[in-house]
C-alpha positions in Angstrom: 0.0 0.0 0.0 1.1 3.6 -0.8 1.8 5.8 2.2 0.6 9.4 2.1 3.2 12.0 2.2 3.0 13.8 5.5 2.6 17.6 5.1 5.0 19.8 6.9 3.2 21.7 9.7 3.1 25.5 9.0 3.4 28.0 11.9 3.2 31.8 12.0 6.9 32.3 11.5 6.7 30.7 8.1 4.0 33.1 6.8 5.1 36.5 5.4 3.3 39.6 4.3 1.0 39.4 1.3 2.7 39.8 -2.1 1.1 41.4 -5.1 -2.0 42.3 -3.2 -4.6 44.3 -5.1 -7.8 45.5 -3.4 -10.5 44.9 -6.0 -13.7 45.9 -4.3 -15.3 46.4 -0.9 -18.5 44.6 0.1 -20.0 46.0 3.3 -22.6 44.6 5.6 -25.2 46.9 4.0 -24.5 45.3 0.6 -25.4 41.8 1.8 -28.2 42.6 4.3 -30.7 39.8 4.8 -29.6 37.9 1.7 -30.6 40.8 -0.5 -28.3 43.2 -2.3 -25.4 42.0 -4.5 -25.7 38.5 -5.8 -22.4 36.8 -4.9 -21.9 35.5 -8.5 -22.0 39.1 -9.7 -19.4 40.2 -7.2 -17.2 37.3 -8.1 -17.5 38.0 -11.8 -16.6 41.6 -11.1 -13.5 40.6 -9.1 -12.5 38.2 -11.8 -12.6 40.9 -14.5 -10.5 43.3 -12.4 -7.9 40.7 -11.2 -6.8 39.2 -14.5 -6.1 36.0 -12.7 -6.3 32.5 -14.1 -7.4 30.9 -10.8 -11.0 29.9 -10.5 -12.8 31.5 -7.6 -14.7 29.1 -5.3 -18.1 30.2 -4.1 -18.2 27.5 -1.4 -16.5 29.7 1.1 -17.9 33.1 2.1 -15.9 35.2 4.6 
């Protein structure tokens, strides 16, 4: 049987400042009040168009 490679544990000392950070937009509490307001897919599409990134955005996680 194949053994899984064990991931190296990451601690705070290994994490640096953000690199190439670009603030795309701000979504405040008033924009998302009671489920009304901006549909998340629209906000994600707007961020995609401004970011110029190849990475797919996941809608499964909302911060």
